[in-house]
C-alpha positions in Angstrom: 14.9 -21.8 -30.3 16.0 -24.7 -28.2 16.2 -24.3 -24.4 18.6 -26.5 -22.4 18.6 -26.9 -18.7 21.0 -29.8 -18.3 24.6 -29.0 -19.2 25.5 -32.7 -19.1 23.2 -33.4 -22.1 23.9 -30.5 -24.4 23.9 -31.2 -28.1 27.0 -30.6 -30.3 26.6 -27.0 -31.4 27.6 -26.1 -34.9 30.3 -23.4 -34.8 28.9 -22.1 -31.6 28.8 -18.3 -31.3 28.4 -17.8 -27.5 28.0 -15.1 -25.0 27.3 -15.2 -21.3 25.1 -13.0 -19.2 21.9 -12.5 -17.2 20.1 -10.6 -20.0 17.5 -9.2 -17.6 15.1 -7.1 -19.6 16.4 -8.3 -23.0 16.3 -4.5 -23.7 17.7 -2.4 -26.5 21.3 -2.6 -25.2 21.2 -6.3 -25.1 19.8 -6.3 -28.7 23.2 -5.0 -29.9 24.9 -8.0 -28.6 22.2 -10.3 -29.9 22.5 -8.7 -33.4 26.3 -9.2 -33.3 25.8 -12.9 -32.4 23.4 -13.5 -35.2 25.7 -11.7 -37.6 28.7 -13.9 -36.6 26.6 -17.0 -36.7 25.4 -16.3 -40.2 29.0 -15.4 -41.4 30.4 -18.6 -40.0 27.5 -21.0 -40.7 27.1 -21.4 -37.0 24.5 -21.2 -34.2 24.0 -18.5 -31.6 24.1 -19.7 -28.0 23.3 -17.6 -25.0 24.5 -18.9 -21.6 22.4 -17.5 -18.8 21.8 -18.4 -15.2 19.1 -19.3 -12.8 18.7 -18.2 -10.1 20.2 -14.7 -10.6 23.9 -14.9 -9.6 23.5 -12.0 -7.1 21.2 -14.2 -5.0 24.1 -16.7 -4.6 27.2 -14.5 -4.4 25.9 -11.2 -3.0 26.1 -10.4 0.8 23.3 -7.9 0.6 20.0 -8.7 2.4 18.0 -6.8 -0.2 16.0 -8.9 -2.7 16.9 -9.0 -6.4 14.4 -7.0 -8.5 14.1 -8.4 -12.0 12.6 -6.8 -15.1 11.9 -10.3 -16.4 11.2 -13.7 -14.9 13.2 -16.5 -16.3 10.2 -17.6 -18.4 9.7 -14.0 -19.8 13.4 -13.7 -20.6 13.3 -17.0 -22.6 10.2 -15.8 -24.5 11.9 -12.5 -25.4 15.2 -14.3 -26.5 13.2 -16.6 -28.8 11.5 -13.6 -30.3 14.9 -12.0 -30.9 15.9 -15.0 -33.0 18.5 -16.8 -30.8 19.1 -20.5 -31.7 19.9 -21.9 -28.3 19.7 -20.7 -24.7 21.4 -22.7 -22.0 20.0 -22.0 -18.5 22.8 -22.9 -16.1 21.9 -23.7 -12.4 23.9 -21.0 -10.5 25.2 -22.6 -7.3 28.1 -21.9 -4.8 30.0 -24.8 -6.4 29.6 -23.3 -9.9 30.6 -19.8 -8.7 33.7 -21.1 -6.8 35.3 -23.3 -9.4 38.8 -22.1 -10.4 38.7 -19.8 -13.4 40.8 -22.1 -15.6 38.5 -25.0 -14.8 35.5 -22.8 -15.8 37.1 -22.3 -19.2 38.3 -25.9 -19.8 35.5 -27.9 -18.1 32.6 -25.6 -18.8 33.1 -23.4 -21.8 35.3 -25.7 -23.9 34.0 -29.2 -22.9 30.4 -28.2 -23.0 30.2 -25.7 -25.8 33.3 -26.1 -28.1 32.9 -22.5 -29.0 33.9 -21.1 -32.4 33.6 -17.6 -31.1 33.1 -16.1 -27.6 31.6 -12.6 -27.4 32.3 -11.1 -24.0 32.8 -7.8 -22.3 36.2 -6.5 -21.1 34.9 -6.5 -17.5 33.5 -10.0 -17.5 34.5 -11.9 -14.3 34.2 -15.6 -13.6 35.5 -18.3 -11.4 36.5 -18.4 -7.7 36.8 -14.9 -6.2 36.1 -13.6 -9.7 39.7 -14.1 -10.8 38.9 -15.0 -14.4 38.7 -12.2 -16.8 38.9 -11.2 -20.5 42.7 -11.4 -20.4 42.6 -15.0 -19.3 40.2 -15.9 -22.0 42.4 -14.1 -24.5 45.4 -16.1 -23.3 43.4 -19.4 -23.6 41.9 -18.6 -27.0 45.1 -19.7 -28.8 45.4 -22.9 -26.8 41.8 -23.9 -27.4 41.3 -22.4 -30.8 38.4 -20.1 -30.3 37.9 -16.5 -31.5 37.3 -13.8 -28.9 35.3 -10.7 -29.6 35.1 -7.9 -27.1 31.9 -6.1 -26.4 32.7 -2.4 -26.5 32.8 -0.5 -23.2 30.1 2.0 -24.3 27.6 -0.9 -25.0 28.2 -2.5 -21.6 27.8 0.9 -19.9 24.6 1.5 -21.9 23.3 -1.9 -20.8 24.0 -1.3 -17.2 22.6 2.2 -17.2 19.5 1.1 -19.2 18.7 -1.7 -16.8 18.9 0.6 -13.8 16.8 3.3 -15.6 14.2 0.7 -16.6 13.8 -0.5 -13.1 13.5 3.0 -11.8 11.1 4.1 -14.5 8.8 1.1 -13.8 8.9 1.7 -10.0 8.0 5.4 -10.6 5.2 4.6 -13.1 7.2 6.2 -16.0 6.0 3.5 -18.5 6.9 5.6 -21.5 10.6 5.7 -20.6 10.7 2.0 -19.6 9.2 1.0 -23.0 11.6 3.2 -25.0 14.6 1.5 -23.3 13.1 -2.0 -23.4 12.1 -1.8 -27.1 8.8 -3.4 -26.2 5.8 -2.9 -23.9 6.5 -3.8 -20.3 4.5 -6.7 -19.1 4.0 -9.0 -16.2 1.8 -11.9 -15.2 -0.3 -12.8 -12.2 -2.6 -15.5 -11.0 -6.2 -14.4 -10.7 -7.2 -14.8 -7.0 -10.3 -14.1 -5.0 -10.7 -10.6 -3.6 -13.4 -8.9 -1.6 -15.7 -8.5 -4.7 -15.9 -4.7 -4.1 -15.4 -4.1 -7.8 -18.6 -5.8 -8.6 -20.5 -3.6 -6.2 -19.0 -0.6 -8.0 -20.0 -1.8 -11.4 -16.4 -2.6 -12.3 -15.6 -6.3 -11.5 -11.8 -6.8 -11.3 -9.4 -9.7 -11.6 -7.2 -9.5 -8.5 -3.7 -10.6 -9.4 -1.1 -12.3 -7.3 2.4 -12.0 -8.8 3.9 -15.4 -8.0 7.5 -14.5 -8.6 8.5 -12.1 -5.7 11.6 -10.9 -7.7 9.5 -9.6 -10.6 9.3 -5.8 -10.6 5.8 -4.3 -10.8 4.8 -0.7 -11.5 4.4 1.9 -8.8 1.0 2.7 -7.3 -1.6 4.3 -9.6 -4.1 3.8 -12.3 -3.1 2.5 -15.7 -4.5 1.7 -19.2 -3.6 -1.9 -20.0 -4.1 -4.8 -22.3 -4.8 -8.1 -20.7 -4.0 -11.4 -22.3 -5.4 -14.8 -21.4 -3.2 -17.7 -22.6 -5.2 -20.6 -24.1 -8.3 -18.7 -23.2 -10.5 -21.1 -25.4 -9.8 -23.9 -23.0 -11.8 -22.5 -20.1 -13.8 -19.5 -21.4 -17.1 -20.1 -23.1 -17.2 -16.9 -25.1 -17.0 -17.6 -28.8 -15.6 -14.0 -29.3 -12.3 -14.8 -27.6 -9.3 -16.6 -29.2 -6.1 -17.8 -27.6 -3.8 -14.9 -26.7 -6.5 -12.4 -27.4 -5.6 -8.9 -26.1 -8.4 -7.4 -24.1 -8.7 -3.8 -23.3 -8.8 -2.8 -19.6 -7.5 -0.6 -16.8 -5.5 -1.5 -13.8 -5.3 -0.2 -10.2 -2.2 -0.8 -8.1 -2.1 0.4 -4.5 -3.8 0.4 -1.1 -7.3 1.6 -2.1 -7.4 4.4 0.4 -11.1 5.2 -0.1 -11.9 1.6 1.0 -9.4 0.4 3.5 -5.8 1.4 2.7 -4.2 -1.6 4.5 -3.0 -4.0 1.8 -1.4 -3.3 -1.6 -3.4 -5.0 -4.4 -3.2 -5.3 -8.1 -6.6 -5.2 -9.8 -7.5 -5.3 -13.5 -10.9 -4.4 -14.9 -11.3 -6.0 -18.3 -13.8 -4.1 -20.4 -16.9 -6.0 -21.5 -15.8 -9.2 -19.9 -17.5 -11.2 -17.2 -16.0 -14.7 -17.3 -14.8 -16.9 -14.5 -11.0 -16.9 -14.8 -10.1 -17.6 -11.1 -6.7 -19.4 -10.7 -5.7 -18.7 -14.3 -2.7 -16.7 -15.3 -3.3 -13.2 -16.7 -0.6 -11.4 -18.6 -0.8 -7.6 -18.4 0.7 -5.2 -20.9 1.0 -1.8 -19.3 0.2 0.9 -21.8 0.1 4.2 -19.9 0.0 5.6 -16.4 -3.2 7.6 -16.0 -3.1 9.1 -12.6 -2.1 8.7 -9.0 -4.1 6.8 -6.4 -6.4 9.2 -4.6 -8.6 9.0 -1.5 -12.1 10.0 -2.4 -15.0 11.3 -0.2 -17.1 8.1 -0.5 -17.9 5.5 -3.1 -20.0 7.8 -5.3 -17.0 10.0 -6.0 -14.9 7.0 -6.5 -17.3 5.5 -9.1 -17.4 8.9 -10.9 -13.6 8.9 -11.2 -13.5 5.2 -12.3 -16.0 6.1 -15.1 -13.6 8.8 -16.2 -10.6 6.4 -16.0 -12.4 4.0 -18.4 -12.9 6.8 -20.9 -9.2 7.8 -20.6 -8.1 4.2 -21.0 -10.2 3.7 -24.1 -8.6 6.8 -25.6 -5.2 5.3 -25.0 -6.1 1.9 -26.2 
C-alpha cells in the first residue's frame, strides 16, 4: 500500500476506485465498503484509493468543546487499511480552507484534478464543501460532465457503520472488550511510551511498564484489570534477550485506574509482562487487550493486594 500526504504530488492512479471517509476503527462495517472497492478495482483493472483526513474533521468544523475520541490513531488506521489490502491511502490535511471551498470546486479541483476517478463510491448522506452544500445529487449531476461512475453505499451499511463506531467506543470505555472486538473484527489495541513510575510494582514482585498514551484523542479501556498481550516493535535492537524476536507477543496483565490501595490520586496504565525484566524505558509498547478480568478494588493492605495479583496472573494465563 502506498501512503500519500501531499496532494500536489499524487501519482496518476490507474482507473481509480475512490471513496472518502474517516474510517475510524476500520471495523466490520467499513470492511464492506473496502471489499466493494477491491471488487470494483479488480473488475476494472484499477486501483483502490481511500481519501481520509488528518486531523479529524470534527476538530476543525465542530463547535463542541469536547475532545474527539478515536478508536484508532492515524498510524493505526493506516496499518489496518494496509492489512485490508487497499492500494493507496491519501491523507488530506483537513483545514478551514479545505472545509470552506465551494462544493463545485471540491469536485473539479480536488476529486477530478487530483484523482481522475474511474468510480466514486460514496454514501447518500455524504456532505462536502462550504456549509456542507455538496451532496450525492451534485456528484450525480457532475458524473456525466466529468465521466466517472458513481456508486451509492446503501443506507443500511452507513447506519451500521455509525452505530458500530458508537457501540465500539462505548464498549471500550465500559471494559466490554468482547463486544468491541466482535464489531471491530480484530483485537482492540493501543500503544504507549514506557515511562518511569514509582517502582511500586517491583516491591510487590510484579514490575510494571507504566504507559503514557501520547495521542490524547486515542480511546483507552475503562478502569480495571485485563489479560493482555504486549508487543515490542523491533525489540532486538535494544533488548539483549536471545529469546525475543521483533514483534514478539508477550503474555501479561494490565491495570488501568487510580490504584486505590496505594494512593488513588492519578489514573495510570501499568502492564506486567510475564517472565520479563528488561529495560524498555522510553520505548513504545503495543498492547492487545484480550479480556477484562475484574474491577479495580481497594484492598486492606499490600498483602491482600499481592494475593489478588497472584490470582490475576493465574486468570490471565488461562485466557492467554
